[in-house]
N, CA and C atoms of all chains as a GROMACS GRO file, in nm:
protein
  474
    1MET      N    1   8.472   9.570  16.253
    1MET     CA    2   8.350   9.603  16.325
    1MET      C    3   8.289   9.477  16.383
    2LYS      N    4   8.186   9.500  16.462
    2LYS     CA    5   8.121   9.387  16.529
    2LYS      C    6   7.982   9.369  16.471
    3ALA      N    7   7.948   9.245  16.437
    3ALA     CA    8   7.814   9.214  16.390
    3ALA      C    9   7.746   9.126  16.495
    4ILE      N   10   7.621   9.158  16.524
    4ILE     CA   11   7.544   9.076  16.617
    4ILE      C   12   7.430   9.012  16.540
    5VAL      N   13   7.432   8.881  16.531
    5VAL     CA   14   7.326   8.808  16.461
    5VAL      C   15   7.236   8.744  16.567
    6THR      N   16   7.110   8.779  16.563
    6THR     CA   17   7.014   8.724  16.659
    6THR      C   18   6.925   8.625  16.585
    7VAL      N   19   6.924   8.502  16.633
    7VAL     CA   20   6.848   8.395  16.568
    7VAL      C   21   6.735   8.353  16.661
    8MET      N   22   6.611   8.361  16.613
    8MET     CA   23   6.496   8.320  16.694
    8MET      C   24   6.413   8.219  16.614
    9LEU      N   25   6.345   8.131  16.686
    9LEU     CA   26   6.250   8.042  16.620
    9LEU      C   27   6.139   8.127  16.561
   10LYS      N   28   6.089   8.087  16.444
   10LYS     CA   29   5.977   8.159  16.383
   10LYS      C   30   5.852   8.145  16.469
   11ASN      N   31   5.764   8.243  16.459
   11ASN     CA   32   5.636   8.233  16.529
   11ASN      C   33   5.564   8.107  16.484
   12GLY      N   34   5.506   8.037  16.579
   12GLY     CA   35   5.432   7.917  16.545
   12GLY      C   36   5.514   7.791  16.559
   13VAL      N   37   5.647   7.808  16.567
   13VAL     CA   38   5.733   7.690  16.588
   13VAL      C   39   5.742   7.666  16.739
   14LEU      N   40   5.713   7.544  16.779
   14LEU     CA   41   5.715   7.510  16.922
   14LEU      C   42   5.854   7.532  16.980
   15ASP      N   43   5.860   7.594  17.098
   15ASP     CA   44   5.987   7.625  17.162
   15ASP      C   45   5.993   7.553  17.297
   16PRO      N   46   6.037   7.427  17.298
   16PRO     CA   47   6.035   7.351  17.423
   16PRO      C   48   6.127   7.409  17.530
   17GLN      N   49   6.238   7.469  17.487
   17GLN     CA   50   6.330   7.529  17.585
   17GLN      C   51   6.261   7.647  17.656
   18GLY      N   52   6.190   7.727  17.577
   18GLY     CA   53   6.115   7.838  17.635
   18GLY      C   54   6.006   7.788  17.730
   19LYS      N   55   5.937   7.683  17.689
   19LYS     CA   56   5.833   7.625  17.774
   19LYS      C   57   5.892   7.577  17.906
   20ALA      N   58   6.009   7.514  17.898
   20ALA     CA   59   6.073   7.462  18.020
   20ALA      C   60   6.111   7.578  18.113
   21ILE      N   61   6.163   7.686  18.055
   21ILE     CA   62   6.200   7.801  18.137
   21ILE      C   63   6.076   7.861  18.202
   22GLY      N   64   5.967   7.876  18.126
   22GLY     CA   65   5.842   7.931  18.180
   22GLY      C   66   5.793   7.846  18.296
   23HIS      N   67   5.800   7.715  18.279
   23HIS     CA   68   5.755   7.624  18.384
   23HIS      C   69   5.844   7.637  18.508
   24ALA      N   70   5.975   7.643  18.486
   24ALA     CA   71   6.069   7.653  18.598
   24ALA      C   72   6.050   7.785  18.674
   25LEU      N   73   6.023   7.892  18.600
   25LEU     CA   74   6.000   8.021  18.668
   25LEU      C   75   5.876   8.013  18.756
   26GLY      N   76   5.771   7.945  18.707
   26GLY     CA   77   5.650   7.926  18.788
   26GLY      C   78   5.680   7.848  18.914
   27THR      N   79   5.761   7.744  18.900
   27THR     CA   80   5.799   7.661  19.016
   27THR      C   81   5.876   7.743  19.118
   28LEU      N   82   5.957   7.838  19.069
   28LEU     CA   83   6.036   7.922  19.160
   28LEU      C   84   5.952   8.032  19.225
   29GLY      N   85   5.825   8.044  19.184
   29GLY     CA   86   5.738   8.142  19.249
   29GLY      C   87   5.719   8.270  19.171
   30PHE      N   88   5.773   8.278  19.050
   30PHE     CA   89   5.751   8.398  18.968
   30PHE      C   90   5.613   8.390  18.906
   31ALA      N   91   5.528   8.488  18.935
   31ALA     CA   92   5.391   8.488  18.881
   31ALA      C   93   5.385   8.581  18.760
   32GLY      N   94   5.284   8.562  18.678
   32GLY     CA   95   5.260   8.655  18.566
   32GLY      C   96   5.358   8.641  18.452
   33VAL      N   97   5.418   8.522  18.437
   33VAL     CA   98   5.507   8.499  18.324
   33VAL      C   99   5.427   8.431  18.214
   34GLY      N  100   5.418   8.495  18.099
   34GLY     CA  101   5.345   8.438  17.986
   34GLY      C  102   5.440   8.360  17.897
   35GLU      N  103   5.430   8.384  17.767
   35GLU     CA  104   5.512   8.307  17.674
   35GLU      C  105   5.661   8.338  17.691
   36VAL      N  106   5.744   8.237  17.682
   36VAL     CA  107   5.890   8.253  17.687
   36VAL      C  108   5.946   8.195  17.558
   37ARG      N  109   6.031   8.273  17.491
   37ARG     CA  110   6.096   8.224  17.369
   37ARG      C  111   6.247   8.237  17.387
   38VAL      N  112   6.319   8.139  17.341
   38VAL     CA  113   6.464   8.140  17.357
   38VAL      C  114   6.531   8.139  17.220
   39GLY      N  115   6.628   8.226  17.202
   39GLY     CA  116   6.702   8.230  17.078
   39GLY      C  117   6.850   8.243  17.105
   40LYS      N  118   6.925   8.260  16.996
   40LYS     CA  119   7.071   8.270  17.007
   40LYS      C  120   7.116   8.409  16.968
   41ARG      N  121   7.221   8.452  17.034
   41ARG     CA  122   7.285   8.578  16.999
   41ARG      C  123   7.430   8.546  16.965
   42ILE      N  124   7.470   8.577  16.842
   42ILE     CA  125   7.604   8.544  16.795
   42ILE      C  126   7.678   8.674  16.765
   43GLU      N  127   7.784   8.699  16.838
   43GLU     CA  128   7.863   8.821  16.820
   43GLU      C  129   7.988   8.787  16.741
   44LEU      N  130   8.006   8.854  16.628
   44LEU     CA  131   8.119   8.825  16.539
   44LEU      C  132   8.207   8.947  16.524
   45GLU      N  133   8.336   8.930  16.547
   45GLU     CA  134   8.433   9.036  16.516
   45GLU      C  135   8.469   9.024  16.369
   46LEU      N  136   8.444   9.129  16.292
   46LEU     CA  137   8.474   9.124  16.148
   46LEU      C  138   8.585   9.223  16.115
   47ALA      N  139   8.675   9.182  16.025
   47ALA     CA  140   8.783   9.270  15.983
   47ALA      C  141   8.729   9.382  15.893
   48GLU      N  142   8.618   9.355  15.827
   48GLU     CA  143   8.553   9.452  15.737
   48GLU      C  144   8.529   9.586  15.809
   49THR      N  145   8.560   9.696  15.742
   49THR     CA  146   8.541   9.827  15.806
   49THR      C  147   8.424   9.905  15.750
   50ASP      N  148   8.365   9.860  15.641
   50ASP     CA  149   8.249   9.928  15.584
   50ASP      C  150   8.122   9.866  15.642
   51PRO      N  151   8.039   9.946  15.710
   51PRO     CA  152   7.921   9.890  15.776
   51PRO      C  153   7.827   9.816  15.680
   52ALA      N  154   7.808   9.870  15.559
   52ALA     CA  155   7.716   9.806  15.464
   52ALA      C  156   7.770   9.670  15.421
   53ALA      N  157   7.902   9.664  15.395
   53ALA     CA  158   7.962   9.537  15.354
   53ALA      C  159   7.960   9.438  15.470
   54ALA      N  160   7.983   9.488  15.592
   54ALA     CA  161   7.981   9.400  15.709
   54ALA      C  162   7.842   9.340  15.728
   55ARG      N  163   7.739   9.424  15.708
   55ARG     CA  164   7.602   9.375  15.721
   55ARG      C  165   7.572   9.268  15.617
   56LYS      N  166   7.617   9.296  15.494
   56LYS     CA  167   7.592   9.200  15.386
   56LYS      C  168   7.659   9.067  15.416
   57ALA      N  169   7.783   9.072  15.466
   57ALA     CA  170   7.855   8.949  15.499
   57ALA      C  171   7.784   8.875  15.611
   58ALA      N  172   7.742   8.949  15.715
   58ALA     CA  173   7.678   8.884  15.830
   58ALA      C  174   7.544   8.822  15.787
   59GLU      N  175   7.475   8.888  15.695
   59GLU     CA  176   7.348   8.831  15.648
   59GLU      C  177   7.372   8.702  15.570
   60GLU      N  178   7.480   8.700  15.493
   60GLU     CA  179   7.509   8.577  15.421
   60GLU      C  180   7.550   8.465  15.519
   61MET      N  181   7.624   8.502  15.623
   61MET     CA  182   7.659   8.402  15.725
   61MET      C  183   7.533   8.347  15.791
   62GLY      N  184   7.437   8.436  15.817
   62GLY     CA  185   7.310   8.392  15.877
   62GLY      C  186   7.238   8.293  15.788
   63ARG      N  187   7.231   8.326  15.660
   63ARG     CA  188   7.159   8.239  15.566
   63ARG      C  189   7.231   8.106  15.547
   64ARG      N  190   7.364   8.110  15.540
   64ARG     CA  191   7.436   7.988  15.503
   64ARG      C  192   7.473   7.900  15.622
   65LEU      N  193   7.483   7.959  15.741
   65LEU     CA  194   7.529   7.876  15.854
   65LEU      C  195   7.452   7.896  15.984
   66LEU      N  196   7.429   8.023  16.020
   66LEU     CA  197   7.388   8.049  16.159
   66LEU      C  198   7.243   8.016  16.188
   67ALA      N  199   7.156   8.033  16.087
   67ALA     CA  200   7.013   8.007  16.110
   67ALA      C  201   6.966   7.894  16.020
   68ASN      N  202   6.873   7.817  16.070
   68ASN     CA  203   6.801   7.719  15.989
   68ASN      C  204   6.671   7.787  15.945
   69LEU      N  205   6.671   7.835  15.820
   69LEU     CA  206   6.562   7.924  15.777
   69LEU      C  207   6.427   7.853  15.765
   70VAL      N  208   6.427   7.720  15.775
   70VAL     CA  209   6.299   7.649  15.775
   70VAL      C  210   6.221   7.682  15.902
   71ILE      N  211   6.291   7.689  16.015
   71ILE     CA  212   6.223   7.710  16.143
   71ILE      C  213   6.269   7.836  16.215
   72GLU      N  214   6.375   7.902  16.165
   72GLU     CA  215   6.430   8.017  16.237
   72GLU      C  216   6.438   8.139  16.146
   73SER      N  217   6.432   8.255  16.208
   73SER     CA  218   6.461   8.378  16.134
   73SER      C  219   6.573   8.450  16.210
   74PHE      N  220   6.640   8.543  16.141
   74PHE     CA  221   6.750   8.612  16.209
   74PHE      C  222   6.751   8.759  16.173
   75THR      N  223   6.810   8.838  16.261
   75THR     CA  224   6.831   8.980  16.234
   75THR      C  225   6.979   9.010  16.255
   76VAL      N  226   7.027   9.113  16.185
   76VAL     CA  227   7.168   9.152  16.194
   76VAL      C  228   7.176   9.295  16.245
   77GLU      N  229   7.266   9.317  16.340
   77GLU     CA  230   7.290   9.451  16.390
   77GLU      C  231   7.441   9.475  16.381
   78ILE      N  232   7.479   9.590  16.327
   78ILE     CA  233   7.621   9.624  16.317
   78ILE      C  234   7.653   9.730  16.421
   79VAL      N  235   7.754   9.703  16.504
   79VAL     CA  236   7.786   9.801  16.610
   79VAL      C  237   7.933   9.841  16.602
   80MET      N  238   5.429   9.356  17.979
   80MET     CA  239   5.540   9.404  17.900
   80MET      C  240   5.631   9.288  17.866
   81LYS      N  241   5.728   9.319  17.782
   81LYS     CA  242   5.819   9.215  17.739
   81LYS      C  243   5.958   9.244  17.795
   82ALA      N  244   6.020   9.143  17.851
   82ALA     CA  245   6.157   9.156  17.900
   82ALA      C  246   6.246   9.069  17.813
   83ILE      N  247   6.360   9.125  17.776
   83ILE     CA  248   6.458   9.048  17.699
   83ILE      C  249   6.582   9.033  17.785
   84VAL      N  250   6.613   8.910  17.818
   84VAL     CA  251   6.732   8.881  17.899
   84VAL      C  252   6.837   8.821  17.806
   85THR      N  253   6.952   8.887  17.799
   85THR     CA  254   7.061   8.840  17.714
   85THR      C  255   7.170   8.782  17.804
   86VAL      N  256   7.201   8.657  17.783
   86VAL     CA  257   7.300   8.588  17.866
   86VAL      C  258   7.423   8.557  17.780
   87MET      N  259   7.538   8.605  17.822
   87MET     CA  260   7.662   8.579  17.748
   87MET      C  261   7.766   8.521  17.844
   88LEU      N  262   7.856   8.440  17.790
   88LEU     CA  263   7.969   8.394  17.870
   88LEU      C  264   8.054   8.514  17.908
   89LYS      N  265   8.110   8.510  18.028
   89LYS     CA  266   8.197   8.619  18.071
   89LYS      C  267   8.324   8.620  17.986
   90ASN      N  268   8.384   8.738  17.975
   90ASN     CA  269   8.512   8.746  17.905
   90ASN      C  270   8.613   8.656  17.973
   91GLY      N  271   8.689   8.584  17.894
   91GLY     CA  272   8.790   8.496  17.949
   91GLY      C  273   8.741   8.353  17.962
   92VAL      N  274   8.610   8.333  17.954
   92VAL     CA  275   8.557   8.196  17.959
   92VAL      C  276   8.559   8.140  17.817
   93LEU      N  277   8.618   8.025  17.800
   93LEU     CA  278   8.628   7.964  17.668
   93LEU      C  279   8.490   7.937  17.611
   94ASP      N  280   8.471   7.971  17.483
   94ASP     CA  281   8.341   7.955  17.418
   94ASP      C  282   8.357   7.858  17.300
   95PRO      N  283   8.346   7.727  17.325
   95PRO     CA  284   8.371   7.629  17.218
   95PRO      C  285   8.269   7.640  17.104
   96GLN      N  286   8.146   7.678  17.137
   96GLN     CA  287   8.044   7.693  17.032
   96GLN      C  288   8.082   7.807  16.937
   97GLY      N  289   8.131   7.917  16.996
   97GLY     CA  290   8.177   8.028  16.913
   97GLY      C  291   8.297   7.990  16.828
   98LYS      N  292   8.389   7.916  16.890
   98LYS     CA  293   8.508   7.870  16.815
   98LYS      C  294   8.465   7.783  16.697
   99ALA      N  295   8.368   7.694  16.718
   99ALA     CA  296   8.321   7.605  16.612
   99ALA      C  297   8.257   7.685  16.499
  100ILE      N  298   8.180   7.788  16.535
  100ILE     CA  299   8.117   7.872  16.432
  100ILE      C  300   8.224   7.946  16.354
  101GLY      N  301   8.324   8.003  16.424
  101GLY     CA  302   8.430   8.073  16.356
  101GLY      C  303   8.504   7.983  16.258
  102HIS      N  304   8.529   7.861  16.301
  102HIS     CA  305   8.598   7.764  16.215
  102HIS      C  306   8.512   7.730  16.093
  103ALA      N  307   8.383   7.707  16.117
  103ALA     CA  308   8.292   7.670  16.007
  103ALA      C  309   8.279   7.785  15.907
  104LEU      N  310   8.277   7.909  15.956
  104LEU     CA  311   8.269   8.023  15.864
  104LEU      C  312   8.394   8.029  15.776
  105GLY      N  313   8.511   8.001  15.836
  105GLY     CA  314   8.633   7.997  15.757
  105GLY      C  315   8.627   7.890  15.649
  106THR      N  316   8.576   7.774  15.686
  106THR     CA  317   8.562   7.663  15.591
  106THR      C  318   8.469   7.700  15.476
  107LEU      N  319   8.367   7.779  15.508
  107LEU     CA  320   8.272   7.821  15.404
  107LEU      C  321   8.327   7.933  15.315
  108GLY      N  322   8.446   7.983  15.348
  108GLY     CA  323   8.507   8.084  15.264
  108GLY      C  324   8.493   8.227  15.313
  109PHE      N  325   8.435   8.246  15.433
  109PHE     CA  326   8.425   8.382  15.487
  109PHE      C  327   8.559   8.421  15.548
  110ALA      N  328   8.617   8.529  15.494
  110ALA     CA  329   8.747   8.574  15.545
  110ALA      C  330   8.726   8.688  15.645
  111GLY      N  331   8.828   8.712  15.726
  111GLY     CA  332   8.824   8.828  15.815
  111GLY      C  333   8.731   8.813  15.933
  112VAL      N  334   8.701   8.689  15.972
  112VAL     CA  335   8.618   8.668  16.091
  112VAL      C  336   8.709   8.645  16.210
  113GLY      N  337   8.700   8.733  16.309
  113GLY     CA  338   8.781   8.719  16.429
  113GLY      C  339   8.706   8.638  16.534
  114GLU      N  340   8.705   8.690  16.656
  114GLU     CA  341   8.642   8.616  16.765
  114GLU      C  342   8.492   8.605  16.746
  115VAL      N  343   8.438   8.490  16.778
  115VAL     CA  344   8.293   8.467  16.773
  115VAL      C  345   8.249   8.424  16.913
  116ARG      N  346   8.145   8.490  16.965
  116ARG     CA  347   8.092   8.453  17.097
  116ARG      C  348   7.943   8.425  17.080
  117VAL      N  349   7.897   8.321  17.146
  117VAL     CA  350   7.757   8.282  17.135
  117VAL      C  351   7.690   8.293  17.271
  118GLY      N  352   7.574   8.354  17.273
  118GLY     CA  353   7.497   8.364  17.396
  118GLY      C  354   7.351   8.334  17.372
  119LYS      N  355   7.271   8.353  17.476
  119LYS     CA  356   7.128   8.325  17.468
  119LYS      C  357   7.047   8.453  17.478
  120ARG      N  358   6.937   8.456  17.407
  120ARG     CA  359   6.843   8.566  17.418
  120ARG      C  360   6.711   8.506  17.463
  121ILE      N  361   6.661   8.550  17.576
  121ILE     CA  362   6.538   8.494  17.632
  121ILE      C  363   6.434   8.605  17.637
  122GLU      N  364   6.326   8.587  17.563
  122GLU     CA  365   6.218   8.687  17.559
  122GLU      C  366   6.104   8.638  17.647
  123LEU      N  367   6.067   8.720  17.745
  123LEU     CA  368   5.962   8.682  17.841
  123LEU      C  369   5.845   8.779  17.833
  124GLU      N  370   5.726   8.726  17.817
  124GLU     CA  371   5.604   8.806  17.829
  124GLU      C  372   5.567   8.815  17.976
  125LEU      N  373   5.564   8.937  18.030
  125LEU     CA  374   5.532   8.953  18.172
  125LEU      C  375   5.399   9.027  18.188
  126ALA      N  376   5.321   8.983  18.286
  126ALA     CA  377   5.192   9.049  18.313
  126ALA      C  378   5.214   9.186  18.376
  127GLU      N  379   5.327   9.203  18.443
  127GLU     CA  380   5.363   9.329  18.509
  127GLU      C  381   5.354   9.447  18.411
  128THR      N  382   5.297   9.557  18.454
  128THR     CA  383   5.282   9.672  18.364
  128THR      C  384   5.376   9.787  18.400
  129ASP      N  385   5.440   9.779  18.516
  129ASP     CA  386   5.533   9.885  18.556
  129ASP      C  387   5.674   9.848  18.509
  130PRO      N  388   5.736   9.930  18.423
  130PRO     CA  389   5.868   9.894  18.368
  130PRO      C  390   5.974   9.867  18.474
  131ALA      N  391   5.975   9.948  18.580
  131ALA     CA  392   6.078   9.929  18.684
  131ALA      C  393   6.058   9.796  18.754
  132ALA      N  394   5.932   9.762  18.785
  132ALA     CA  395   5.905   9.634  18.853
  132ALA      C  396   5.935   9.518  18.760
  133ALA      N  397   5.904   9.535  18.630
  133ALA     CA  398   5.931   9.428  18.533
  133ALA      C  399   6.081   9.403  18.524
  134ARG      N  400   6.159   9.512  18.523
  134ARG     CA  401   6.305   9.497  18.516
  134ARG      C  402   6.358   9.426  18.640
  135LYS      N  403   6.303   9.466  18.756
  135LYS     CA  404   6.348   9.403  18.881
  135LYS      C  405   6.318   9.252  18.879
  136ALA      N  406   6.197   9.217  18.833
  136ALA     CA  407   6.159   9.075  18.828
  136ALA      C  408   6.250   9.000  18.730
  137ALA      N  409   6.273   9.060  18.612
  137ALA     CA  410   6.356   8.992  18.511
  137ALA      C  411   6.499   8.975  18.562
  138GLU      N  412   6.548   9.074  18.638
  138GLU     CA  413   6.684   9.062  18.692
  138GLU      C  414   6.692   8.950  18.794
  139GLU      N  415   6.584   8.935  18.873
  139GLU     CA  416   6.585   8.825  18.970
  139GLU      C  417   6.578   8.691  18.897
  140MET      N  418   6.498   8.685  18.789
  140MET     CA  419   6.492   8.561  18.709
  140MET      C  420   6.630   8.526  18.653
  141GLY      N  421   6.701   8.630  18.607
  141GLY     CA  422   6.835   8.608  18.554
  141GLY      C  423   6.928   8.550  18.659
  142ARG      N  424   6.923   8.611  18.779
  142ARG     CA  425   7.012   8.565  18.886
  142ARG      C  426   6.977   8.424  18.933
  143ARG      N  427   6.846   8.395  18.942
  143ARG     CA  428   6.804   8.269  19.005
  143ARG      C  429   6.796   8.153  18.908
  144LEU      N  430   6.775   8.181  18.779
  144LEU     CA  431   6.754   8.068  18.687
  144LEU      C  432   6.827   8.081  18.554
  145LEU      N  433   6.818   8.200  18.491
  145LEU     CA  434   6.854   8.207  18.349
  145LEU      C  435   7.004   8.206  18.324
  146ALA      N  436   7.081   8.264  18.418
  146ALA     CA  437   7.226   8.272  18.398
  146ALA      C  438   7.298   8.195  18.507
  147ASN      N  439   7.408   8.136  18.471
  147ASN     CA  440   7.501   8.077  18.568
  147ASN      C  441   7.608   8.183  18.594
  148LEU      N  442   7.594   8.253  18.707
  148LEU     CA  443   7.676   8.372  18.729
  148LEU      C  444   7.823   8.342  18.752
  149VAL      N  445   7.858   8.216  18.766
  149VAL     CA  446   7.999   8.181  18.778
  149VAL      C  447   8.070   8.206  18.644
  150ILE      N  448   8.002   8.171  18.536
  150ILE     CA  449   8.067   8.183  18.404
  150ILE      C  450   7.991   8.275  18.309
  151GLU      N  451   7.871   8.319  18.347
  151GLU     CA  452   7.790   8.401  18.255
  151GLU      C  453   7.751   8.532  18.320
  152SER      N  454   7.729   8.633  18.237
  152SER     CA  455   7.668   8.757  18.284
  152SER      C  456   7.544   8.782  18.199
  153PHE      N  457   7.454   8.865  18.248
  153PHE     CA  458   7.333   8.890  18.170
  153PHE      C  459   7.293   9.036  18.176
  154THR      N  460   7.219   9.080  18.077
  154THR     CA  461   7.161   9.214  18.075
  154THR      C  462   7.011   9.201  18.052
  155VAL      N  463   6.938   9.300  18.101
  155VAL     CA  464   6.792   9.300  18.087
  155VAL      C  465   6.750   9.423  18.010
  156GLU      N  466   6.661   9.402  17.915
  156GLU     CA  467   6.603   9.512  17.838
  156GLU      C  468   6.451   9.498  17.848
  157ILE      N  469   6.384   9.609  17.877
  157ILE     CA  470   6.238   9.607  17.885
  157ILE      C  471   6.182   9.678  17.762
  158VAL      N  472   6.095   9.611  17.689
  158VAL     CA  473   6.040   9.673  17.566
  158VAL      C  474   5.888   9.673  17.569
   0.00000   0.00000   0.00000
């Protein structure tokens, strides 16, 4: 199955990449753009066929490697 | 409203970041991990209140700034 791990900076953590995108959109003439936040989307092909086990594995991958839990949080979606 | 633009490398484009994650997961002892692809998730707060207009604006942002259409494709979700 496929696991999608989405990693975003926690609320309150400064997101300079998002700020840069917001500024660039303003420069390009896009009006009405408020806060911009940028995160990562990691798509993993897993051999596991049980959705619950796949979710558990993906959550452990998130905790141990994919997210820095000091400043980031992550969600897992199994598709 | 909020627009979520997801930018992924096109199929067939080498994804070294994904390869590195797949390798690191193997080193950590996770078995059964196949292909790993990494993309960006960009969340934009838009002043626009009409969902169709917000989608149109976000799609133009994707084309003009957020994605490199030579090697990346993007999808827009309005929430």
